[in-house]
TORKOL-4160 file (C-alpha; in steps of 0.2 Angstrom, whole numbers, padded with zeros to 4 digits, m for minus):
449
<pt num="1" X="m1668" Y="0608" Z="0311"/>
<pt num="2" X="m1678" Y="0624" Z="0309"/>
<pt num="3" X="m1680" Y="0635" Z="0324"/>
<pt num="4" X="m1699" Y="0636" Z="0321"/>
<pt num="5" X="m1701" Y="0618" Z="0327"/>
<pt num="6" X="m1696" Y="0624" Z="0345"/>
<pt num="7" X="m1709" Y="0639" Z="0345"/>
<pt num="8" X="m1723" Y="0638" Z="0358"/>
<pt num="9" X="m1739" Y="0637" Z="0348"/>
<pt num="10" X="m1750" Y="0652" Z="0350"/>
<pt num="11" X="m1767" Y="0649" Z="0359"/>
<pt num="12" X="m1782" Y="0656" Z="0351"/>
<pt num="13" X="m1800" Y="0656" Z="0355"/>
<pt num="14" X="m1813" Y="0647" Z="0344"/>
<pt num="15" X="m1826" Y="0657" Z="0336"/>
<pt num="16" X="m1843" Y="0652" Z="0330"/>
<pt num="17" X="m1836" Y="0650" Z="0313"/>
<pt num="18" X="m1822" Y="0638" Z="0318"/>
<pt num="19" X="m1826" Y="0619" Z="0317"/>
<pt num="20" X="m1817" Y="0605" Z="0327"/>
<pt num="21" X="m1807" Y="0594" Z="0315"/>
<pt num="22" X="m1812" Y="0575" Z="0317"/>
<pt num="23" X="m1801" Y="0563" Z="0307"/>
<pt num="24" X="m1810" Y="0550" Z="0297"/>
<pt num="25" X="m1809" Y="0531" Z="0299"/>
<pt num="26" X="m1798" Y="0530" Z="0284"/>
<pt num="27" X="m1786" Y="0543" Z="0290"/>
<pt num="28" X="m1785" Y="0534" Z="0307"/>
<pt num="29" X="m1781" Y="0517" Z="0297"/>
<pt num="30" X="m1768" Y="0525" Z="0286"/>
<pt num="31" X="m1760" Y="0533" Z="0302"/>
<pt num="32" X="m1758" Y="0516" Z="0311"/>
<pt num="33" X="m1753" Y="0507" Z="0295"/>
<pt num="34" X="m1739" Y="0519" Z="0293"/>
<pt num="35" X="m1732" Y="0515" Z="0310"/>
<pt num="36" X="m1737" Y="0532" Z="0317"/>
<pt num="37" X="m1742" Y="0526" Z="0334"/>
<pt num="38" X="m1739" Y="0535" Z="0350"/>
<pt num="39" X="m1729" Y="0529" Z="0365"/>
<pt num="40" X="m1745" Y="0527" Z="0375"/>
<pt num="41" X="m1753" Y="0516" Z="0362"/>
<pt num="42" X="m1737" Y="0505" Z="0362"/>
<pt num="43" X="m1737" Y="0504" Z="0381"/>
<pt num="44" X="m1756" Y="0500" Z="0381"/>
<pt num="45" X="m1752" Y="0485" Z="0368"/>
<pt num="46" X="m1738" Y="0479" Z="0379"/>
<pt num="47" X="m1749" Y="0479" Z="0394"/>
<pt num="48" X="m1763" Y="0470" Z="0386"/>
<pt num="49" X="m1751" Y="0456" Z="0380"/>
<pt num="50" X="m1744" Y="0455" Z="0398"/>
<pt num="51" X="m1761" Y="0454" Z="0406"/>
<pt num="52" X="m1765" Y="0440" Z="0394"/>
<pt num="53" X="m1749" Y="0430" Z="0397"/>
<pt num="54" X="m1751" Y="0433" Z="0416"/>
<pt num="55" X="m1768" Y="0426" Z="0416"/>
<pt num="56" X="m1763" Y="0411" Z="0406"/>
<pt num="57" X="m1748" Y="0408" Z="0418"/>
<pt num="58" X="m1759" Y="0409" Z="0433"/>
<pt num="59" X="m1773" Y="0397" Z="0426"/>
<pt num="60" X="m1761" Y="0384" Z="0420"/>
<pt num="61" X="m1751" Y="0385" Z="0436"/>
<pt num="62" X="m1768" Y="0381" Z="0445"/>
<pt num="63" X="m1771" Y="0366" Z="0434"/>
<pt num="64" X="m1753" Y="0360" Z="0436"/>
<pt num="65" X="m1754" Y="0361" Z="0455"/>
<pt num="66" X="m1770" Y="0352" Z="0456"/>
<pt num="67" X="m1763" Y="0337" Z="0447"/>
<pt num="68" X="m1747" Y="0337" Z="0457"/>
<pt num="69" X="m1758" Y="0337" Z="0473"/>
<pt num="70" X="m1768" Y="0321" Z="0466"/>
<pt num="71" X="m1751" Y="0312" Z="0465"/>
<pt num="72" X="m1745" Y="0318" Z="0482"/>
<pt num="73" X="m1761" Y="0315" Z="0492"/>
<pt num="74" X="m1768" Y="0299" Z="0484"/>
<pt num="75" X="m1752" Y="0290" Z="0481"/>
<pt num="76" X="m1737" Y="0297" Z="0490"/>
<pt num="77" X="m1745" Y="0300" Z="0507"/>
<pt num="78" X="m1756" Y="0285" Z="0507"/>
<pt num="79" X="m1743" Y="0273" Z="0501"/>
<pt num="80" X="m1731" Y="0280" Z="0515"/>
<pt num="81" X="m1745" Y="0277" Z="0528"/>
<pt num="82" X="m1750" Y="0260" Z="0522"/>
<pt num="83" X="m1733" Y="0253" Z="0518"/>
<pt num="84" X="m1738" Y="0246" Z="0502"/>
<pt num="85" X="m1721" Y="0249" Z="0494"/>
<pt num="86" X="m1704" Y="0249" Z="0502"/>
<pt num="87" X="m1697" Y="0266" Z="0505"/>
<pt num="88" X="m1683" Y="0264" Z="0493"/>
<pt num="89" X="m1695" Y="0258" Z="0479"/>
<pt num="90" X="m1707" Y="0273" Z="0483"/>
<pt num="91" X="m1693" Y="0285" Z="0482"/>
<pt num="92" X="m1687" Y="0278" Z="0466"/>
<pt num="93" X="m1704" Y="0281" Z="0458"/>
<pt num="94" X="m1709" Y="0298" Z="0465"/>
<pt num="95" X="m1692" Y="0305" Z="0469"/>
<pt num="96" X="m1693" Y="0324" Z="0473"/>
<pt num="97" X="m1711" Y="0325" Z="0468"/>
<pt num="98" X="m1717" Y="0330" Z="0486"/>
<pt num="99" X="m1704" Y="0343" Z="0487"/>
<pt num="100" X="m1709" Y="0350" Z="0470"/>
<pt num="101" X="m1727" Y="0351" Z="0476"/>
<pt num="102" X="m1721" Y="0361" Z="0491"/>
<pt num="103" X="m1712" Y="0374" Z="0482"/>
<pt num="104" X="m1725" Y="0376" Z="0469"/>
<pt num="105" X="m1738" Y="0379" Z="0482"/>
<pt num="106" X="m1729" Y="0395" Z="0487"/>
<pt num="107" X="m1726" Y="0400" Z="0469"/>
<pt num="108" X="m1745" Y="0398" Z="0465"/>
<pt num="109" X="m1749" Y="0409" Z="0480"/>
<pt num="110" X="m1737" Y="0423" Z="0474"/>
<pt num="111" X="m1744" Y="0422" Z="0456"/>
<pt num="112" X="m1762" Y="0423" Z="0462"/>
<pt num="113" X="m1757" Y="0439" Z="0472"/>
<pt num="114" X="m1749" Y="0446" Z="0456"/>
<pt num="115" X="m1731" Y="0445" Z="0463"/>
<pt num="116" X="m1724" Y="0437" Z="0447"/>
<pt num="117" X="m1706" Y="0443" Z="0450"/>
<pt num="118" X="m1705" Y="0439" Z="0468"/>
<pt num="119" X="m1713" Y="0422" Z="0465"/>
<pt num="120" X="m1700" Y="0416" Z="0453"/>
<pt num="121" X="m1686" Y="0425" Z="0462"/>
<pt num="122" X="m1690" Y="0413" Z="0476"/>
<pt num="123" X="m1694" Y="0398" Z="0465"/>
<pt num="124" X="m1679" Y="0398" Z="0453"/>
<pt num="125" X="m1665" Y="0394" Z="0466"/>
<pt num="126" X="m1675" Y="0377" Z="0470"/>
<pt num="127" X="m1675" Y="0372" Z="0451"/>
<pt num="128" X="m1662" Y="0358" Z="0456"/>
<pt num="129" X="m1677" Y="0348" Z="0462"/>
<pt num="130" X="m1684" Y="0348" Z="0444"/>
<pt num="131" X="m1667" Y="0343" Z="0437"/>
<pt num="132" X="m1666" Y="0328" Z="0450"/>
<pt num="133" X="m1684" Y="0323" Z="0446"/>
<pt num="134" X="m1682" Y="0323" Z="0427"/>
<pt num="135" X="m1665" Y="0314" Z="0428"/>
<pt num="136" X="m1673" Y="0300" Z="0437"/>
<pt num="137" X="m1689" Y="0300" Z="0426"/>
<pt num="138" X="m1684" Y="0285" Z="0415"/>
<pt num="139" X="m1679" Y="0274" Z="0430"/>
<pt num="140" X="m1695" Y="0279" Z="0439"/>
<pt num="141" X="m1705" Y="0273" Z="0424"/>
<pt num="142" X="m1695" Y="0256" Z="0424"/>
<pt num="143" X="m1698" Y="0253" Z="0443"/>
<pt num="144" X="m1716" Y="0258" Z="0441"/>
<pt num="145" X="m1719" Y="0245" Z="0427"/>
<pt num="146" X="m1710" Y="0232" Z="0437"/>
<pt num="147" X="m1720" Y="0235" Z="0452"/>
<pt num="148" X="m1736" Y="0234" Z="0442"/>
<pt num="149" X="m1731" Y="0217" Z="0435"/>
<pt num="150" X="m1724" Y="0209" Z="0451"/>
<pt num="151" X="m1733" Y="0218" Z="0466"/>
<pt num="152" X="m1752" Y="0213" Z="0464"/>
<pt num="153" X="m1756" Y="0223" Z="0480"/>
<pt num="154" X="m1749" Y="0239" Z="0473"/>
<pt num="155" X="m1757" Y="0235" Z="0456"/>
<pt num="156" X="m1774" Y="0234" Z="0464"/>
<pt num="157" X="m1771" Y="0250" Z="0474"/>
<pt num="158" X="m1766" Y="0260" Z="0459"/>
<pt num="159" X="m1781" Y="0255" Z="0449"/>
<pt num="160" X="m1793" Y="0259" Z="0464"/>
<pt num="161" X="m1785" Y="0277" Z="0465"/>
<pt num="162" X="m1785" Y="0280" Z="0447"/>
<pt num="163" X="m1804" Y="0276" Z="0447"/>
<pt num="164" X="m1808" Y="0291" Z="0458"/>
<pt num="165" X="m1818" Y="0305" Z="0449"/>
<pt num="166" X="m1804" Y="0318" Z="0454"/>
<pt num="167" X="m1792" Y="0309" Z="0441"/>
<pt num="168" X="m1804" Y="0312" Z="0427"/>
<pt num="169" X="m1798" Y="0296" Z="0418"/>
<pt num="170" X="m1779" Y="0300" Z="0420"/>
<pt num="171" X="m1767" Y="0287" Z="0425"/>
<pt num="172" X="m1752" Y="0288" Z="0436"/>
<pt num="173" X="m1741" Y="0286" Z="0420"/>
<pt num="174" X="m1749" Y="0302" Z="0413"/>
<pt num="175" X="m1746" Y="0312" Z="0429"/>
<pt num="176" X="m1728" Y="0308" Z="0432"/>
<pt num="177" X="m1720" Y="0317" Z="0417"/>
<pt num="178" X="m1730" Y="0333" Z="0422"/>
<pt num="179" X="m1715" Y="0342" Z="0430"/>
<pt num="180" X="m1704" Y="0340" Z="0414"/>
<pt num="181" X="m1718" Y="0347" Z="0403"/>
<pt num="182" X="m1721" Y="0361" Z="0415"/>
<pt num="183" X="m1703" Y="0367" Z="0413"/>
<pt num="184" X="m1705" Y="0370" Z="0395"/>
<pt num="185" X="m1721" Y="0380" Z="0398"/>
<pt num="186" X="m1712" Y="0391" Z="0411"/>
<pt num="187" X="m1699" Y="0395" Z="0398"/>
<pt num="188" X="m1711" Y="0401" Z="0385"/>
<pt num="189" X="m1723" Y="0410" Z="0397"/>
<pt num="190" X="m1709" Y="0419" Z="0407"/>
<pt num="191" X="m1701" Y="0425" Z="0391"/>
<pt num="192" X="m1718" Y="0432" Z="0384"/>
<pt num="193" X="m1720" Y="0440" Z="0401"/>
<pt num="194" X="m1703" Y="0448" Z="0402"/>
<pt num="195" X="m1704" Y="0454" Z="0384"/>
<pt num="196" X="m1720" Y="0464" Z="0388"/>
<pt num="197" X="m1714" Y="0471" Z="0405"/>
<pt num="198" X="m1707" Y="0488" Z="0405"/>
<pt num="199" X="m1689" Y="0489" Z="0409"/>
<pt num="200" X="m1693" Y="0503" Z="0422"/>
<pt num="201" X="m1703" Y="0490" Z="0431"/>
<pt num="202" X="m1696" Y="0483" Z="0447"/>
<pt num="203" X="m1701" Y="0465" Z="0441"/>
<pt num="204" X="m1692" Y="0467" Z="0425"/>
<pt num="205" X="m1674" Y="0461" Z="0431"/>
<pt num="206" X="m1682" Y="0447" Z="0442"/>
<pt num="207" X="m1692" Y="0440" Z="0427"/>
<pt num="208" X="m1676" Y="0442" Z="0416"/>
<pt num="209" X="m1666" Y="0432" Z="0428"/>
<pt num="210" X="m1680" Y="0419" Z="0429"/>
<pt num="211" X="m1680" Y="0417" Z="0410"/>
<pt num="212" X="m1662" Y="0413" Z="0411"/>
<pt num="213" X="m1663" Y="0401" Z="0425"/>
<pt num="214" X="m1678" Y="0391" Z="0418"/>
<pt num="215" X="m1670" Y="0391" Z="0400"/>
<pt num="216" X="m1654" Y="0383" Z="0407"/>
<pt num="217" X="m1665" Y="0369" Z="0416"/>
<pt num="218" X="m1675" Y="0367" Z="0400"/>
<pt num="219" X="m1659" Y="0365" Z="0390"/>
<pt num="220" X="m1653" Y="0352" Z="0402"/>
<pt num="221" X="m1669" Y="0342" Z="0401"/>
<pt num="222" X="m1669" Y="0342" Z="0382"/>
<pt num="223" X="m1651" Y="0336" Z="0382"/>
<pt num="224" X="m1655" Y="0322" Z="0394"/>
<pt num="225" X="m1670" Y="0317" Z="0384"/>
<pt num="226" X="m1659" Y="0317" Z="0368"/>
<pt num="227" X="m1646" Y="0306" Z="0377"/>
<pt num="228" X="m1659" Y="0294" Z="0383"/>
<pt num="229" X="m1666" Y="0293" Z="0365"/>
<pt num="230" X="m1649" Y="0290" Z="0358"/>
<pt num="231" X="m1646" Y="0276" Z="0371"/>
<pt num="232" X="m1662" Y="0268" Z="0366"/>
<pt num="233" X="m1658" Y="0268" Z="0348"/>
<pt num="234" X="m1640" Y="0261" Z="0350"/>
<pt num="235" X="m1647" Y="0248" Z="0362"/>
<pt num="236" X="m1660" Y="0243" Z="0349"/>
<pt num="237" X="m1646" Y="0241" Z="0336"/>
<pt num="238" X="m1637" Y="0230" Z="0349"/>
<pt num="239" X="m1651" Y="0219" Z="0351"/>
<pt num="240" X="m1653" Y="0217" Z="0332"/>
<pt num="241" X="m1635" Y="0210" Z="0330"/>
<pt num="242" X="m1631" Y="0192" Z="0332"/>
<pt num="243" X="m1617" Y="0186" Z="0345"/>
<pt num="244" X="m1611" Y="0193" Z="0361"/>
<pt num="245" X="m1595" Y="0200" Z="0353"/>
<pt num="246" X="m1605" Y="0212" Z="0343"/>
<pt num="247" X="m1604" Y="0227" Z="0354"/>
<pt num="248" X="m1610" Y="0244" Z="0348"/>
<pt num="249" X="m1613" Y="0252" Z="0365"/>
<pt num="250" X="m1599" Y="0264" Z="0368"/>
<pt num="251" X="m1597" Y="0280" Z="0378"/>
<pt num="252" X="m1601" Y="0295" Z="0367"/>
<pt num="253" X="m1607" Y="0285" Z="0352"/>
<pt num="254" X="m1622" Y="0293" Z="0343"/>
<pt num="255" X="m1634" Y="0284" Z="0332"/>
<pt num="256" X="m1637" Y="0293" Z="0315"/>
<pt num="257" X="m1646" Y="0282" Z="0303"/>
<pt num="258" X="m1648" Y="0265" Z="0295"/>
<pt num="259" X="m1653" Y="0257" Z="0279"/>
<pt num="260" X="m1650" Y="0245" Z="0265"/>
<pt num="261" X="m1637" Y="0249" Z="0252"/>
<pt num="262" X="m1630" Y="0239" Z="0237"/>
<pt num="263" X="m1611" Y="0235" Z="0237"/>
<pt num="264" X="m1604" Y="0237" Z="0219"/>
<pt num="265" X="m1590" Y="0224" Z="0217"/>
<pt num="266" X="m1574" Y="0228" Z="0208"/>
<pt num="267" X="m1573" Y="0213" Z="0197"/>
<pt num="268" X="m1590" Y="0214" Z="0189"/>
<pt num="269" X="m1599" Y="0202" Z="0201"/>
<pt num="270" X="m1617" Y="0204" Z="0206"/>
<pt num="271" X="m1622" Y="0217" Z="0218"/>
<pt num="272" X="m1622" Y="0213" Z="0236"/>
<pt num="273" X="m1636" Y="0221" Z="0247"/>
<pt num="274" X="m1630" Y="0225" Z="0265"/>
<pt num="275" X="m1638" Y="0233" Z="0280"/>
<pt num="276" X="m1628" Y="0248" Z="0286"/>
<pt num="277" X="m1629" Y="0256" Z="0303"/>
<pt num="278" X="m1621" Y="0274" Z="0304"/>
<pt num="279" X="m1615" Y="0280" Z="0320"/>
<pt num="280" X="m1605" Y="0296" Z="0325"/>
<pt num="281" X="m1588" Y="0287" Z="0324"/>
<pt num="282" X="m1591" Y="0271" Z="0314"/>
<pt num="283" X="m1600" Y="0264" Z="0299"/>
<pt num="284" X="m1606" Y="0246" Z="0303"/>
<pt num="285" X="m1609" Y="0234" Z="0288"/>
<pt num="286" X="m1620" Y="0219" Z="0292"/>
<pt num="287" X="m1629" Y="0205" Z="0283"/>
<pt num="288" X="m1646" Y="0197" Z="0287"/>
<pt num="289" X="m1646" Y="0180" Z="0296"/>
<pt num="290" X="m1653" Y="0165" Z="0287"/>
<pt num="291" X="m1673" Y="0167" Z="0288"/>
<pt num="292" X="m1674" Y="0149" Z="0294"/>
<pt num="293" X="m1663" Y="0151" Z="0308"/>
<pt num="294" X="m1672" Y="0145" Z="0324"/>
<pt num="295" X="m1666" Y="0160" Z="0335"/>
<pt num="296" X="m1658" Y="0173" Z="0324"/>
<pt num="297" X="m1669" Y="0174" Z="0309"/>
<pt num="298" X="m1674" Y="0192" Z="0312"/>
<pt num="299" X="m1656" Y="0198" Z="0317"/>
<pt num="300" X="m1640" Y="0203" Z="0307"/>
<pt num="301" X="m1623" Y="0197" Z="0307"/>
<pt num="302" X="m1608" Y="0209" Z="0311"/>
<pt num="303" X="m1597" Y="0209" Z="0296"/>
<pt num="304" X="m1586" Y="0225" Z="0297"/>
<pt num="305" X="m1584" Y="0241" Z="0306"/>
<pt num="306" X="m1576" Y="0256" Z="0297"/>
<pt num="307" X="m1569" Y="0270" Z="0307"/>
<pt num="308" X="m1575" Y="0286" Z="0300"/>
<pt num="309" X="m1560" Y="0296" Z="0305"/>
<pt num="310" X="m1550" Y="0287" Z="0292"/>
<pt num="311" X="m1563" Y="0289" Z="0278"/>
<pt num="312" X="m1565" Y="0301" Z="0263"/>
<pt num="313" X="m1581" Y="0302" Z="0254"/>
<pt num="314" X="m1585" Y="0306" Z="0236"/>
<pt num="315" X="m1600" Y="0306" Z="0224"/>
<pt num="316" X="m1599" Y="0296" Z="0208"/>
<pt num="317" X="m1609" Y="0303" Z="0194"/>
<pt num="318" X="m1614" Y="0296" Z="0177"/>
<pt num="319" X="m1616" Y="0277" Z="0182"/>
<pt num="320" X="m1634" Y="0276" Z="0188"/>
<pt num="321" X="m1642" Y="0286" Z="0173"/>
<pt num="322" X="m1651" Y="0297" Z="0185"/>
<pt num="323" X="m1659" Y="0282" Z="0194"/>
<pt num="324" X="m1653" Y="0283" Z="0212"/>
<pt num="325" X="m1634" Y="0287" Z="0215"/>
<pt num="326" X="m1617" Y="0280" Z="0219"/>
<pt num="327" X="m1605" Y="0286" Z="0233"/>
<pt num="328" X="m1587" Y="0281" Z="0236"/>
<pt num="329" X="m1580" Y="0278" Z="0253"/>
<pt num="330" X="m1561" Y="0276" Z="0254"/>
<pt num="331" X="m1553" Y="0269" Z="0270"/>
<pt num="332" X="m1535" Y="0265" Z="0274"/>
<pt num="333" X="m1537" Y="0246" Z="0270"/>
<pt num="334" X="m1553" Y="0246" Z="0258"/>
<pt num="335" X="m1563" Y="0256" Z="0246"/>
<pt num="336" X="m1582" Y="0254" Z="0246"/>
<pt num="337" X="m1594" Y="0258" Z="0232"/>
<pt num="338" X="m1612" Y="0260" Z="0238"/>
<pt num="339" X="m1627" Y="0262" Z="0227"/>
<pt num="340" X="m1645" Y="0265" Z="0230"/>
<pt num="341" X="m1660" Y="0266" Z="0217"/>
<pt num="342" X="m1668" Y="0280" Z="0228"/>
<pt num="343" X="m1660" Y="0297" Z="0224"/>
<pt num="344" X="m1666" Y="0305" Z="0240"/>
<pt num="345" X="m1660" Y="0291" Z="0250"/>
<pt num="346" X="m1642" Y="0291" Z="0243"/>
<pt num="347" X="m1641" Y="0310" Z="0245"/>
<pt num="348" X="m1646" Y="0308" Z="0263"/>
<pt num="349" X="m1633" Y="0295" Z="0266"/>
<pt num="350" X="m1620" Y="0307" Z="0258"/>
<pt num="351" X="m1625" Y="0321" Z="0269"/>
<pt num="352" X="m1625" Y="0311" Z="0285"/>
<pt num="353" X="m1608" Y="0303" Z="0281"/>
<pt num="354" X="m1600" Y="0319" Z="0276"/>
<pt num="355" X="m1606" Y="0328" Z="0291"/>
<pt num="356" X="m1600" Y="0314" Z="0303"/>
<pt num="357" X="m1583" Y="0313" Z="0295"/>
<pt num="358" X="m1581" Y="0332" Z="0295"/>
<pt num="359" X="m1586" Y="0333" Z="0314"/>
<pt num="360" X="m1573" Y="0319" Z="0318"/>
<pt num="361" X="m1559" Y="0328" Z="0309"/>
<pt num="362" X="m1563" Y="0345" Z="0317"/>
<pt num="363" X="m1563" Y="0337" Z="0334"/>
<pt num="364" X="m1547" Y="0328" Z="0331"/>
<pt num="365" X="m1538" Y="0344" Z="0325"/>
<pt num="366" X="m1544" Y="0353" Z="0341"/>
<pt num="367" X="m1538" Y="0339" Z="0352"/>
<pt num="368" X="m1522" Y="0339" Z="0343"/>
<pt num="369" X="m1519" Y="0357" Z="0346"/>
<pt num="370" X="m1523" Y="0356" Z="0364"/>
<pt num="371" X="m1512" Y="0341" Z="0366"/>
<pt num="372" X="m1497" Y="0351" Z="0358"/>
<pt num="373" X="m1500" Y="0366" Z="0369"/>
<pt num="374" X="m1500" Y="0354" Z="0384"/>
<pt num="375" X="m1484" Y="0346" Z="0379"/>
<pt num="376" X="m1475" Y="0362" Z="0375"/>
<pt num="377" X="m1459" Y="0363" Z="0386"/>
<pt num="378" X="m1456" Y="0377" Z="0398"/>
<pt num="379" X="m1441" Y="0387" Z="0394"/>
<pt num="380" X="m1429" Y="0387" Z="0408"/>
<pt num="381" X="m1410" Y="0387" Z="0411"/>
<pt num="382" X="m1410" Y="0368" Z="0412"/>
<pt num="383" X="m1417" Y="0367" Z="0394"/>
<pt num="384" X="m1406" Y="0379" Z="0385"/>
<pt num="385" X="m1398" Y="0372" Z="0369"/>
<pt num="386" X="m1380" Y="0375" Z="0363"/>
<pt num="387" X="m1385" Y="0390" Z="0352"/>
<pt num="388" X="m1394" Y="0398" Z="0366"/>
<pt num="389" X="m1379" Y="0395" Z="0378"/>
<pt num="390" X="m1367" Y="0403" Z="0366"/>
<pt num="391" X="m1378" Y="0418" Z="0363"/>
<pt num="392" X="m1379" Y="0421" Z="0382"/>
<pt num="393" X="m1360" Y="0420" Z="0383"/>
<pt num="394" X="m1354" Y="0428" Z="0367"/>
<pt num="395" X="m1336" Y="0432" Z="0373"/>
<pt num="396" X="m1333" Y="0416" Z="0383"/>
<pt num="397" X="m1315" Y="0414" Z="0377"/>
<pt num="398" X="m1308" Y="0397" Z="0371"/>
<pt num="399" X="m1316" Y="0381" Z="0366"/>
<pt num="400" X="m1310" Y="0373" Z="0382"/>
<pt num="401" X="m1319" Y="0385" Z="0393"/>
<pt num="402" X="m1335" Y="0383" Z="0383"/>
<pt num="403" X="m1334" Y="0364" Z="0385"/>
<pt num="404" X="m1332" Y="0366" Z="0403"/>
<pt num="405" X="m1346" Y="0378" Z="0404"/>
<pt num="406" X="m1358" Y="0365" Z="0395"/>
<pt num="407" X="m1352" Y="0351" Z="0405"/>
<pt num="408" X="m1355" Y="0360" Z="0421"/>
<pt num="409" X="m1372" Y="0366" Z="0416"/>
<pt num="410" X="m1377" Y="0348" Z="0409"/>
<pt num="411" X="m1371" Y="0338" Z="0424"/>
<pt num="412" X="m1386" Y="0334" Z="0436"/>
<pt num="413" X="m1385" Y="0339" Z="0454"/>
<pt num="414" X="m1390" Y="0323" Z="0463"/>
<pt num="415" X="m1392" Y="0322" Z="0482"/>
<pt num="416" X="m1379" Y="0312" Z="0491"/>
<pt num="417" X="m1365" Y="0319" Z="0480"/>
<pt num="418" X="m1353" Y="0334" Z="0482"/>
<pt num="419" X="m1359" Y="0348" Z="0472"/>
<pt num="420" X="m1345" Y="0358" Z="0462"/>
<pt num="421" X="m1342" Y="0376" Z="0468"/>
<pt num="422" X="m1346" Y="0388" Z="0454"/>
<pt num="423" X="m1341" Y="0406" Z="0454"/>
<pt num="424" X="m1348" Y="0419" Z="0442"/>
<pt num="425" X="m1335" Y="0431" Z="0437"/>
<pt num="426" X="m1335" Y="0445" Z="0424"/>
<pt num="427" X="m1330" Y="0442" Z="0406"/>
<pt num="428" X="m1311" Y="0443" Z="0404"/>
<pt num="429" X="m1313" Y="0454" Z="0389"/>
<pt num="430" X="m1324" Y="0467" Z="0398"/>
<pt num="431" X="m1317" Y="0483" Z="0404"/>
<pt num="432" X="m1315" Y="0485" Z="0422"/>
<pt num="433" X="m1327" Y="0499" Z="0423"/>
<pt num="434" X="m1340" Y="0488" Z="0414"/>
<pt num="435" X="m1337" Y="0473" Z="0426"/>
<pt num="436" X="m1352" Y="0477" Z="0436"/>
<pt num="437" X="m1369" Y="0471" Z="0428"/>
<pt num="438" X="m1379" Y="0483" Z="0419"/>
<pt num="439" X="m1397" Y="0482" Z="0412"/>
<pt num="440" X="m1390" Y="0483" Z="0394"/>
<pt num="441" X="m1378" Y="0468" Z="0395"/>
<pt num="442" X="m1375" Y="0455" Z="0409"/>
<pt num="443" X="m1364" Y="0443" Z="0400"/>
<pt num="444" X="m1355" Y="0431" Z="0412"/>
<pt num="445" X="m1345" Y="0415" Z="0411"/>
<pt num="446" X="m1344" Y="0400" Z="0423"/>
<pt num="447" X="m1327" Y="0396" Z="0430"/>
<pt num="448" X="m1325" Y="0379" Z="0438"/>
<pt num="449" X="m1314" Y="0380" Z="0453"/>
């Protein structure tokens, strides 16, 4: 780099003939479009974004706290005072909502004072209350619906409270899921706030830790919601099947998709349309019940469940003349040719089946490797083989002494029996000066007395 860059610019006085240079609007626009912005301008832009995010966080927290207070004041507290619901029923519906209302009161106070880092530093260690509440959410809704249906006194009380102007037409069912939704909002607002906070700020580390803590809780809530949605799907399929022996509910089983497919017979018979249900571990083939059946006219009869771990899948080309498609599934005991006239539908079936089979095999390989590692024997003197024994005693003399050595090592030492006295002596072929053990060679033989 040229040394002229480090020279101090010379100061000179402006004369009457000198004119101050003023950049035009076009030059300023070109300067910014080329990314030639100063650090001060970048900081000012970050500060504007941070101010906007902070304002949105405070205003949304105020609305959220007001709605929490409606439920706590007009439902939890009054129901507790009047005894309209049994304590266990009341706790099942509202769970930790009152405690959440308490910690959010303190959070709101800190946010309104501009103490964002301190507010979430105190708030995040108590996020377990949100996890407990969201895990209980589905049960709470079920108990609430049951009380509305069976408890007329509670139903009248609920309707009266919801008619208050403070509720603005909202019902209790609309207010109960608010904590779960608020966690998602915290995740995005805190991330924007942390990204636009200077790393030199004392709040930066506090906000970064808060983003991590809230993201973990948000992920837990999303996983819980997916598990519940999967449970509802499997339960729906269970109710569609005829017979008590038709069980699809199983731990870890995931619903993937369902649909009609035609089975191509091997002997030129007519196509047979079947309803298939694809899960993470099985492919279930069913047929519709008779439409005139008095009870099961809208259900399906279980025919066969194919374990995907045993299956291989292939696409068959040239048989449908570009109208739909054909896929081949091969299992240990049977081979299926499934056809659909919808090209997109059969392609989706192929993708779903391939992914399910691939995941099962990958998981099986991982489990097998872990099982092999767990079963690997620990090498010890008791597990030495014949070759290992002879390698330890290369100069062990005659075959008789070798047999005696092996018998002595292999005979178990049981309690209640007299143990044989074993004396370790130096190898007979070793020199007298080498009889003492050394680091290079410690060959010994066992002599039975």
